[in-house]
N, C-alpha and C positions, 0 to 999 in steps of 0.2 A: 228377629231381623229379617228384612225383606230381600236383601241381597248379601252376598258374601263380602263384597268390598265397599258397599255404600249402604248406609242406613239413615233413617230420619227419625229423630227423637225430639221430645220437648225438653228444652233446657230448663224449664221451670219445674215440671213435675216428674219428668223421666219417662213419660209414655213413649213407646216405640211404635212406629207405623208399620203395619203389615203390608205386603204387596198389594192387597186388594183394597186398602184404605187410601183415601186421598192424603198425600203427604203435604198438606197445605196449612191447616190450622188444627191445633190440639183439640180433640173432642172434649177434653176436660174444661177448656175455656168456655165452651157453650153451656156446659152443665153448671159452671160456676157463676154464670152471669147474674143469676137471681139470688145468690146467697152471699155469704161473707168471705168467700175465697178471694184473697188478695195476691194470688200467685201470678207471676208474669209468664203466661203460657206462650212460648215462642218456639216453633219448630226449627231445628237446625239439621243440615245435611252433614253427616260424618263419614269421611273417607278412611279406609284402612291404608294410610300412606306408607306403612311399612311394607306393604305388598305391591305397591305401585311404583312407577317411575314417572318423572316429569316428561311429557311429550316433547320430542325433538323434531317433529314434522315441520313442513314448510307450507302447509295448506293456507291459502289466503283467508279462508273462512274460519274464524275462531271457534265456531261450534263444531267444525270438523277437526280442526287441529287439536283441540283440548277435549275431545269427546270422552276419552278414557277417565276424565275427572268429573264426569257428569252422572248424576243419579239415574237419569233416564237410560243412559248407555248401559249401566250395570244391570238395571231392571230388564232391559232388552236382551242382553247377553245371557243372563241367568234363565230367561224364558225360552231360549233356543234360537233367537235371531242371530244372524252373523254380522260381522263388521260391515260387509258390503251392503247389506240390506239397510243398516242404520245410516250409512253414508248416503244411500239413495233417498231415504226419507228426508234427511237434511237438505239434500240438493233440491228435491221437489219443493220443499217449503221456501228455500231461498229464491227459487225462480218465481214463486208466487209473491214473495215480498218485493222482488224487483219489479214485477208487473204492476204492483200498487204504488211503489215509492220511487221507482227509477233505478234502484240498485239494491243489492242485498247487503248482508253484513260482511265486513272485511276487517282485518287487523288495522287499527288506526295508527297514524304516525306519532312518533315520539322523537323529539329533538332537543338538544341543548340550545336554548334561545340566547343568542349573544346580546341582544338589546336588553333583555330583562336581567341577565347575569351581570352585565356592566352597570346598569342603572341601580341594581341592588348591592353593588360593591363586592361581588364575588371575585375570587382569584381565578386564574386559569385552571387550577386544580379542582375548583368547585364549580357551582353554577346552578342554574334553573333549567330543569328538563320539563318541557310542556308536552302532555299527552292530549292530542286534539281530537275531541269527540264531536265537533260541530258538523263534520261531514258524514256522520253515522246515519243509519236509518232514521228517518223523521227528524234529523237534526240534533240529536242528543244521545247520551248514553242509555237512556231509559229503555230503548228497544231491546238491549241486551238482556235485561231482567225478564222481559216478557217473551222474548224468543225462546229462552230456556223453558218457560212454562208451556209454550205452544208445542215444543218438541216433546215434552213430557206427556201432554194430553194426547198427541198423535200416537206416541208409543203405547200409552195405556189403552187407547181404543184398538190399536192393532192387536194387542194381547188379550182383548176382551175384558179389561178391567173396568170397574165403575159402570157397568152396563145399564144399571137402573137410572143413572143420571142422564143418559143420552147426550144430546148436544145442548146442555143447559146454557142459559144466557150467562155471558161473562160480565163482570162488573168491576169498575174502578172509580176511585175518587181522586181528582187531580185538577189543578188549575191551568195546566199547560203541557209541558213536555211529556210527562208520563201518559197523559190522556191521548196525545197525538200518537205516541209510540204504540199504545195499546190499540188504537183505532187502526193503524196500519197493519200491525201484526195480526189482529183479529180478522180483519178483512182478508188478509192473505190466507188465513186458515179457514175461511168460509164460516166464521162464527159470529153470532149476535153479540153485541157489546152495548152495555148501558153505562154511561159516563155521568158521574155526579160532579158538578162544578160549582164554584161560588158564583154569586150573581154578578160579580165584576170581572168575570173571565173575559179575556180579550175577544172581541167580536170576530176577528179573523180566525182565532183558534176554534171557536164554536162553529163557525161556518165550515172549516175544514173537517171537523169531527162529523158534522152532518153529511158533508159530501162523501165521506168514507162509509156512510151507512150507519153510524152510531146513533143510539137514542140518548140525547143529551138532556139532563135534568138539572136545572139551576136550583141551588139550595141557599136560601137567605139565612142569615143569623137570626136566632130568635132571642128575645129579651130574657135574661136570666138563665139561658142555657150555655154552659161552658163547653168549649171544644169546637173543632172544625165542623161546620154544618154539613159539608159534603162528605166528610168521613163518617159522621154519625148516620147520615142517610145511607151510605154504603153498608154500614153494619146491619141496618134493617133489611137491605136487599139480600145480603148474604144469609141472614137468618131465614129468609123466605125461600132459599134454595139456589141462589145464583152462585156461580163459581168465581172465587176471587182472582181477578186478572189484574193484580195490583202490585205496586212496589213497596207496600207496607209489609215489613217482614213478619209482624205478628199475625197478619191475615193470610199470608202465603209465604211460609218459610222457604219454599223452594225457589222463590223469586231471587233470593240472594245469589245462588250459584251462577245464574246467567250473568250477573254483574261481575262475578269473580274472573270472567275472561279478561277484564281490564287488568287485573293484577297479574294474571298469567302472562299476558302480553308484556307488561312491564318487566317481569322477571326474564323473559326471553330477550327483550330488546336491550336490557341493561346488563346482559351476561358479561362478566368480567369487569364491570364498572360498578362497584358497590354503591348502593343508594343509601344515604344517611337519614333522610327525612322524606315523608310524604305528607302533604297538607291537603285535606279534603273538606269541602263544604258540606254542611249537614242540614237537612230538613227532617225528613222522616227517618233517616239513618241507613237506608238500604245501600247507598253507594259506599259509605265509610265501612259499614259492616262487610260488604263484599270485598273491598280492598284489603281489609284486615284479615279476613279468612283466607283469601287467595294468596296473599303474601306469606301468611303463616304456613299454608300448605306448600308453597313453593320452597320455603326454607326447609321444611320437613322432608321434601323430596330431593333436596340437594341442588335445586336450580339457582338459589342465591345462598350466600354464606350466612346471612342474618336478616332478620326483619328490620326494615327501616323504622324509625320513630314515627308513629302516627299522631299527627296533630289535626284537630277538627276546628271548623270555623262556623260560627253562627253570628247573627246580627244582634245589636242592642234592642231590636224590636221584639225578639223572642229567642231565648237561649235555654230551653229546658234541659238540653244535654249537659251544658256546663254546670247547671245547678245540680244535676244528678251526680256528675263526676265528683264534685267537691263533697257531697254527702257520703259517697262511697269512700273517698280518700280519707275523710274524717274517721270513718269506721276502721280503716286500715291503721291509721295513726293511733287510734285508741288501743289497738291490739299490738302496737309497736312494730308494725310491718309496712310502714308507708314508703320507705326508701327516699330517694332524692328526686324532687319534681323535675329539675332541670338537668340532672344527670352528671354524676361523676363516675358512672359505671355501676352505681348502687341503685337497684330498682326492686320493687316488691317481687317476691318469688311468684311464679305463675300459680303455684298451688295455693299460696295465701290469697291471691286475688280471686281465684276461683271459689275458695271457701267463703270469702266475704260476699261475693256476688251471688252465691247460692242462698245466703241469708237474705240478701236484698230481693232476690227473686220471689221469696215468700211474703214480701211486704212491699209490693210494687208502689202502692200509693204514697209511701214515704220517700220515694226517690223520683218517680216520674208521674206527673199529672199535667193536665192541660194548662197552657199559659193563660194567666188570669185576664189579660186584655187582648183585644184584637190586634195581632201583630201587623206592622207596616214596615216596608223597606223597598228600596229599588231592586233588591235581590228577592223578587217575589217567589222564586221557586224553592226557597229554604225557609219559608214562614210557617211550617207545620206547627200546630199548637203543641204537639208532642213529638218526641223522638222515639218512634215505635220500637226500633231495634237498639235501644239505648245500652242494654247490658253488654252486648257484644262489643260495642264501640268503646264504652268506658273501660272494659277489660283490656282491650287492645292498647288503648292509650297508657294504661298503667303498666302493663307488662313490657311495652316497648320503650317506655320513658318519654312518651309524648304528652301533650296537654291540650286542653280546649282553649280556643281564642274567640273572644267576642269583639267584633269589629264595628266601628261607628260608620255612619252613612257616608261621611266624607272620605273614609278609607275605601269603601266600596266603590265610590265614584272614581277615586284615583286609580284603583286597580282596573276598573273598566276602561279608563283612558289608556293605561299602559297596555292592557290586552289588545285594544284596537290598534295600537302602534305596532304590534307584532305582525299585523296583517291577518290575524285569525278573527273571524266575525262572531266572537262570543258575546253573549249578553251579560248583564251585571251578575246574574246568578252564576253563570258559567265561569266568571273570573273571580268569584268570591274566595276561592282557595288562595289566589294570588294576594288578595287583601289580607288574609291571615298571615301569609308569608312576609308581607311588608311589616306587620306588627312584630312577628317573631325575629326578623332581622334587626329591627330597631331595639328590641329587648335583649339582643345578644344570644338568644336561644339557638339560632342557626348561625354557624360560623362561616367565615368567608371562604374557607377551604373545603366546605362540605357540599355534598350533592343533594339536591332536593327536587322532588317531583311535584308538579301541580297539574290538575286536570281542568282543561277548558271543556265544559260539559254540555253547553247548550248554545245553539246558534241564535244570533240576534234576529228577531223577526219584525218586519214592518218598519 
């Protein structure tokens, strides 16, 4: 283990990262690329929650407030840095981010939205709580994932780790918000960034990326080649030595914990008001994985009494996570351990879910593979051909009693209009969680007296 309170391990094969190793991608994944290994190699950060407590500070910067839950913090403390030095490092990076984007990271607002609660038929006891990420750095939640990575890289360099890598080029594949966030954060850190985008990426997004100094590479789909062309090109770049500065959890497992600050904030902001459900839109899976892990840790640390039921949302254009969920659920059912999907208090035991997922991890291609056709939707930000962090998200849905929702285009349009009526300038991707909630309410999965959170994750551009 590389620190006493935080470690990074591969959930697929069990490899544990030493302090001198990049805690990004399992090395066994690279070795397995040319053979028959079908293991789902994904690194996860593991905290010793029994030895920690949930932070009760009031710092406006989430990376300062929740620093004791971050891998980089424990790496720094174990190496002899003190808390004040770590805070100074974060402050310097935040000032650089503000110089690039106009402001740094801050705890984002959460409120019970009266319009949505009334429109969806909730009682005064229940309702819809909206977590608004549209005012975050670069206009979405994506910067959280990447700021966590930048902090780690800065700490590692200060400690003299990864010396042979120097300041290698960072790389990401994205069609919009993640790319913009990466460009802002990389520029703030004084680092080179190469961005792989689809050929139909918005011209305004591409122009902004180039203005921030990023090297933008357009990636067309090739006949007969299955999968996201930008992601496939990213894999080639990483194999050539670039550092993954990306929100795909399988390419950089440490990206998840930066996103967990959303869940930590939810736990702090909902203190004393139990949350029954959270509905999260899913593309590559990093956001849902981060929310699931963060809320689980918040429960283990006593910040919340229980984890809310996690529901995920994909579109009819592409729903690889929903496909994987039902395959895992069928395996649980075959073992007599499936529980009740919509919940009467009976859910699969966590140990049974973990056992089945461990089997699935050794046969990834039977559960997760690229969507067969080119996905299309107005919610362009969740059209990933694969859900890269699928196992963590499937596991969280099963253990909390949640379920996947696949929404139609008219429902996405309805949610977008409702979201606009709240006064929050979210785009159709950013309100896709609300689209899922509309379906869940109609199906009776979410009751009128229950409390549910949705995340408005991306600002409407142009």
